[in-house]
N, C-alpha and C positions, 0 to 999 in steps of 0.2 A: 286685229290685235295692235300692239303698240306701233306707232307710226315710224316707219323707216324713211319714207318719202311723203311729202305733203301732196296729197292727190285727191282731196275731196273738200267740199265746202266746210264741213265740220272740222276736218283736220287742219285746214288752212287757217281757220279761226283759232283753233287751240294751239297750234304749233307752227304757224306760218306768218304771212305778211299782213294779215287783216284781223288782228285781235279785237279791234273796235267793233267789228260786225256783231259781236255778241251783245252789245248794248242796244242794237237796233232790232234784233230778232234773229232766231236761228231756225232751220227746218226741224221738223219732228224726227227724232231718231228712229231708225228702222230696227235696231237690235241693241244689245247691251254694250257692245264696243262703241257704237255711235252715241249711246247715252253717256258713257265715260268721256268721250271727246267733248260732248256738249257741256258736261259738268266742268271740265277743264276750262273751256272757253268762258263759261259763266263766272267761274271763280276768278279768272284773270281780270275781269272788269268789276269785280266786287259784288256780284249778284249772288250773295252767299245762300240765301234761302232757296233760290231756284236751283243753285248748284247742288245743295244737299238733297233736294227732292229728286233731281236727276240721278244722283249717286245711289239713292235707295232703289230707283227703278233699274239701274244697271246691275246692282247686286242681286236683286230679286230675279233677274232674267237669265242668270248664268250659274253654272256649277264649276266653271273653269277656275282653278285656283290662281292662275296667273292674273286673269282679269279681275277676279275678286280682290287679289292683293293690291292691284293698282287702284281700285276704288277706295280701299282703306288708306293707302298712302295719300291719295288726294284728299280724303277727309282729314287726315292729319295735317296736311299742308294748309288747308283752309283754317283750321284751328290755330295753327302756329302763326299764320299771318296776322291774327288778331291778338296774339300774345298768350294764348292758352297752351303753353308747351307741355305741361303735365298731362292734360287731356289728349293732346296730340300724340303723346308717347303711347297711349293706350291703342289708338288707331294704327300707329306705325308698328307697334308690336304685333297686332293682328295681321298686318300686311306681311311682316317678316315670317311669322309662324306658318303662313300659307305656302311660302315658297322655299324657305331655308331648310325645312325638314325634309323636303323631297327634291333638293337640288341635285341633279345627276352630274356626273363628270361630263365635260363638254364632248359632244359627239357620241355619248354612250347610249342614247335612246333612239328608238324608232328606226333602227337599221344603221345608225352611225356608230363609230367607235373612236375612242380617244386615241388609240394607236394609229388609226388611219388619218387622223387630223381633220376629219370631217366635222364641221360645225353646222348643226341643223338650225332651222328657223325657230324650232321650239326651244332650243338651248338659248338662243339670243333673246327670245321673248322672256324666258325665265330670268336671264341675267339682267334685263331691263327692270323687272319687278324687284329683284333682289337689291339692285343698286338704289332704286327709289326708296325701298324700305330702310336700308342701312343709312343712307344720307339723311332721310327723315328722322330716324332715331338719333343720329349724331346732332342734328340741329335742335332736336328736343332736349338733348343732354346739355347743350349750351344754354338753353333757356332756363334750365334748372341748375345752373352753375356747376356743371361737371365737364369741363373741357378735356380732361384726361380720358374720360369715357368716350367723348366725341372723337378724339384722335384715334382710339382703338377701333371704333366702328368704321372710320374712314379707311383705315388700313385693310379691313375686311372687304370694303367696297372695291378698293384698288385691285384686289385679287381677281375680281370678275373681269376686268379689262385684260389682265394677263391671260386668263383662261380663254377668252374669246379670240385671242390671236389676231389674225388679219381681219376678222369680222368685227373687231371692236369699233370700227368706224360707224357701225350701225347704232352704237351707244352714244351718239353725239350729245343728246340731251342729258344723259346721265353723267357724261364727262364734265359738262359745264357745271352741273349741280355739285359734283365732287369738288371742283375748284371753288365754287361759292362757299360751301361749308368749310372747306380748308381755310379759306381767307377769314371767315367768321371765327373759326377756332383760334387762329393766330391772333386776331384782334381781341378775343376774349381773354387770352392769357399771354400777353406780350412778354417776351424774354424767357418763357418757360421751356422753349425747345420742343414743344409738342408737334409742331408742323415745320417741315423744311420747305424752302422755296422749290418750285418745280424746275426740272431741267428744261432747257430751251425747246426740246422736242416734245414736251408735254408729259414726260414721264414724271411720276410723283415719287421722289425718294422717301424712304422711311426716315424717321427721326435719327439723327446722328450721321446720315450719309452726307457726302459732300454735295453741295448744290451750287450752280453757277447763276449769274445774273444778279439782280438786286438782292441785297442782304435782308430786305424786309419781306418775310414770307407772306404776310397778309396782302401787301401790294402786289407781289409777284403772282400769287394765285388769282387775285382779282383781275389783273391784266391778262393772265392766261385765259380766264373765263371769257373776257371780252373778245380776245383774239379768236377763240373758238366760236363764240356767238356771232361774230361778224361774218363767219363762213357758214353759218347755219341758216335754215329757212325761217327761224323764229324771231319776229320783231320783239316780242315780249322778253325773250332771253337776252336780246341785245340791250334793251332798256335796263333790265335789272342788273346786268353785268356792268353797265356804265355807272349805275348808281353805287354799286359796290366798290368800284374803283374810286369814286368820289369820296366814299366813307373811309377807305383805306388811305387815300391821300391826306385827308384831314387828320387821321390818326398819326400819320408820319410827319405832320407839321407843314405840309404843302397846302396851305389854305387857299391860295390863289387858284391852284388847279382844282381843288375840291369845289370852290364856288362856281368856277366855269363849267365843270362837268354837271354839277347839280342844276344849274340854270338850263343847260341843254337837255338834261334828262326830264325836268319837269315839263318842258315844252312837249317832249315826245309823249309823256304820260297823258297830257291833256289831249293831244292829237289822236292817240290811239285808245282813249277811254280807259286807261289802266289805273283805275281809282286806288287800289291797294298800294301800288308802287308810287302813285302821286302823293298819297299820305306819307309814306316812308321818306320820300324825297323832300317833302315839305318839312318834316321833322328834322332832317339833316340840315336843310337850309336855315331853319330857325336857330341852329347852333353855330354854323360857320358864317352866316351872313344875317345877323339879327335885323337888319334894315330891309330884308328881302320880302317881308310879309309872310314868311314861311309858317310862323306860329298860327296866324289867322287862317291860312289855307289848310293847315293840318286839322284845325278844329272843324272847318267846313267839310273836309273829306271824312272826318270821323262821323259827323252828323249824317252824311249821305250813306256811309257804310252801314250805320245802324239802321237806317230806313230800309236798307236792302237785306237785313238779316244778319249783320255782322257787328256784334258789340265788342269793341276793343277792350282788352283787359286794362283796368285802371289801377291807380294807387290804392283806392278803396278795396278793390278785389285782392290786392296783395296783402291787405290786413285781415283777410278772411271773410269778406262779405259773401254770402251764398250766391 
C-alpha cells in the first residue's frame, strides 16, 4: 500500500532519489500496488500514455477502495498537470467517494479503538488516500477559479493530520502536498485571507488565527513545503517545492531570488528527467527572466509531452474547442 519508507526499486523511482529511472525503463509490476507505483513514476517524467495504461491495470486488479482511490487521485493529478482541472475534478471526486464515505474514526477498526489511542496501519493508509483526494479537489478548485472552495477542502485535509496524532509523520507526502496547495491558494487570491501562514512547527492555522513568521502566506507555505521535502526521501518533491518557492518569491516581488531558484530548479529537472516540472519551470523563467530562453524551452517541453500522450490545455481549449 502507500509507501511509508522507500524500500523497493519502483517505490524509490516514484517517491525516492531516482525519479529519472522511469525514463529509462522500469520492472514489470507484480501486483496492483506496484502498478500504482509504476504509474506514479511514469507520470513524474511525463510519460502520460504509459502512466494511464498502468493505472487502468492497477484499478482492474484490485477491489481495495483505498488503492482504487489512490489510482483515481493520480489520474486527476495527471490531468491537472496538463491544465484540465475540470476533468481532474471528476477523477478526484471518485477518489474521495471511495474513502470519505467509509472513513472510520482513527483506531476504531480491526481491533483498535479511538479511546485506546491505537492508530492502525489501515487507518493511516485511508488517511493518505483521503488527503490525496482532498488536496487534489482543492487544486482542481483553484484551476476553476474557486479559491474559497479550495480553502475549505484544505481545512478538511488538515483534520486528517490531527486525527493521526503521533502517526502523522507517516503522512509526509500528504503534508508537503497540503503546503503546496495552500501556497497556490494564497497566490490565487492574494489579500483574501483564505490561507494563513503556517506556524514554525508546521501546524496550519485556520483563517483568522494568529500566525508567526513571514506575513506572506504563499511564500511561508512554499518554504514549509521545501523544508519538509528536504527531509523526505523524494527528489521530485524537493524539485517541485523549490519551484513553488521561486513562484511565490516572484509574486512577492523578489525577482532575484525567483530567477536564482528557477535556474537551479531547471537544472535539476533536466538531471532527473522531470519533464512536466521542467515545462512549468520554463514557463516561470519566461516571465521572470525573458532572456533565459524559457519560452523556447517551454515550447519544446510541450512538444515532448504531447508525444508522450500529454496534451497541454491551450487558449483555444479555453474557448471551447472539443
